[in-house]
Steps between C-alpha positions, in 0.01 A plus 500: 500500500698678228869411518573872461397535863806306606725791398703698754262784580625837621206512740252232602199646680296269721151643548277704271353748746583869519863461613569230242330680212669834565835332562477295181400798286777712653766240424370437149496874437868509589571239234518193724375155400214446745277204577205531740354187658145512640308201630151644450409836344711811454376806683539367852289563807450868424314432175310184588426510873633826646511861391280483191207288621494655846488856366229403252299355788561812709377717213169314488463505878588869509232581244238328714616685811501838323147445376378417850682801651398752235207620708733704720572714194133537408486213251267211574568165334223253570545125506872434456523141379822301458518229235798303628556286187512821293746649749724196457463527123632856530792369706595238243452749216757729663744210518438413135554861391838526673619145430654574155754734660646209699442228241745255348456683170601832659807340654602336175453832318748646750756233412437256787465126442221360718458136599234350723593250766642450846858616539733332744867572561727203441830683561639847552437589135251250362126453517280209404169581329279221372786257470730741317810661650522878469842656553533864599772754563273679745151441639227707659273340759156662494252240618308736729291399799182315585231562765623396844286258699523545878533189720142506631323187612243393243640688200686204357284348229225760538388676176576856608549785254820697440583799285597241235174301498248773581454586133330169425193596704179506298267608783536755778549326837225618739747493791875545441760469775836659419796368693752786505463876525793605283471671165355199314250415772378858539472564126310182422295509819373850425432411136288196585308693766419771245386231256255371760675235709494490878876532568707447813872589498706332773849632583726360773686832542351781711387686186445445129773614264752453782794615286343836419467822696259430792285798402472358147393165645233672708358685199481180294347305789226763529441485123470121507254520786294758310486253211358234731819303563542349845863565599649279772853591610729342756321172429724216385307212348529182706329257264281455196208261480388463141283313257566364154312789336739757653269614779578472869604708798812643664591493867647839591517496879258542788191717524171548315668538159752219547359307204478644150277309261565524127393364164849548358834572666765721339851449638697822448799463726790604279705319237779242510785473245475240223834325546403134528596243235744734327815303586653807663738284704645357179584854389641614834219751557428558867171590671458698820314374807166615354555318171588806288791494257806669647616790281760773541450871430537435128239217510763231449440167673762280665559356152703767321327416170144537633303810594152522652226764494144540618298348780731205568785726620342621823487858376161678515254300291377757250459464124670833432803404709519159332515667158771745598707230669450262207650760268785579740588134556491419128725789401739420785516140381556548128717814518699416812375807687469535878210739530344474844137495606365803685214427739479843663216622277278203412141624463205285606124541475215319669208543262220517752259792503662719619835396361812493716816608317838502671871525430818524704528480879195440722295811571311389812585711803632205702686353200696806386877439491720706730537859383198479269183705548173510310259757364138418415229663289157349564253484215247722672748774397538371141247679280451216250412264784258757645336546158450125468384463863771244567733640765605195703851482353827681560851556366799459731865568424791365704790749504858492618658790687590673173145491372564220253207270426595151617155345508136567422153355550193621311151370573213591271340450159763415236772549760730290286489767230664749740785262578741547204593854604564386857700198383726729298531728805614212721728354232668834419512644851271793420400741775157634582604832349558319168146360504350825625660705222359278222164625372225241540167495317199599711282338624641149516570245770869575441430818696530284813873420480572838338334693782668278757832608347391865502397468866847370585675781309291760680574341836874504426481867407360571847786331683708751702816504287311526171254750642786724620665481157183586308410782739849643468473488121160667515636781723792547262265524201288757682811704583620490139165618367449780756 
């Protein structure tokens, strides 16, 4: 290792995923001397095993589904064949196309020194990397998270798949069991079903997507079923009996479908923070009961010289949030700022078909906070959805007693594309009248949230006090013009 690396760095970044890359570039852009330490490849989970490959796979699966469903629009596509190796080639091509953006070369061009190796704290302000001591004024922990493995009998030592290892498949599994009905499980389960696999999704909670609006969960469950997915909910897995080739069966309770046979098993039960073997105790960095790094509102850890950002903090595990927090933590560290995180308007999207996009407070009727109401526009009243014969979705706004948008859920094609406007509305405290007064292009799926806002404004105008005021003004205008 170059002896230059032993210098006193303004910021040492541990982890080359989204939070680390953005944090390192931010600090370097401010003029700081920055070193980034990555044990494997820069780019992180999002590039190599998460966002990029999964969306490339979904694109291929979506094309197959659209071809099969085109008949409803008067277009017949005969013999839809899926070449799985070519699909995976497309997936890896997408990774290769985006990789240069997150490469070592791109980081070095931005003024960041990159070294490969395992970093371990040896004191409150030193790290050891490959036998060399690295001293820092401040550090940013950004080691991310890894797929969680539930404590199920038979899983230990069994060659199951995760969202990290799935991309090494060279052949489509005839039967795929997906353990977990959250965003990852639903996205990948639907994709593999559309590519031709016999898929079963097993979720211990009473419904899939348990953190989303119940009506959104119901729409997605129906869509998965239409794609041939068997959805089992309220069915915790008791045990796994497997073979060396990855095949086997799951025990999911009593009854005729208490055993689920599979050729491959995908475990999609959330993600755990990567905090092992980092020497955090040597640096005085505390973890909470779940194993996440404890941070304050400014993303500072219990070591005043060390900040943390991304999936290891216990904040929502989204790439976009990791990037924003990486930048915030880095600028706080090198400039001595105390900017605080704001989690009131963190957007999220489940990229199933239809997509589920949400931001702010829960919008389900039974989950609405006190004093919050909701207004819904179903897609059978959205002209773009009618024109495309795809009306199963909806847009729902959660509103406080002043008409401010405090939450939203949109279900439908490209629902995520409608989310920025609603995220700004929640973040800035906009009211439905603000959304209603902004001209929207017609016809788009954005008509859903827009018309929901218009519906609320109209309803408020009909309330007794407002109705009396407008009627009085109308009478006055009539009197003046008579």
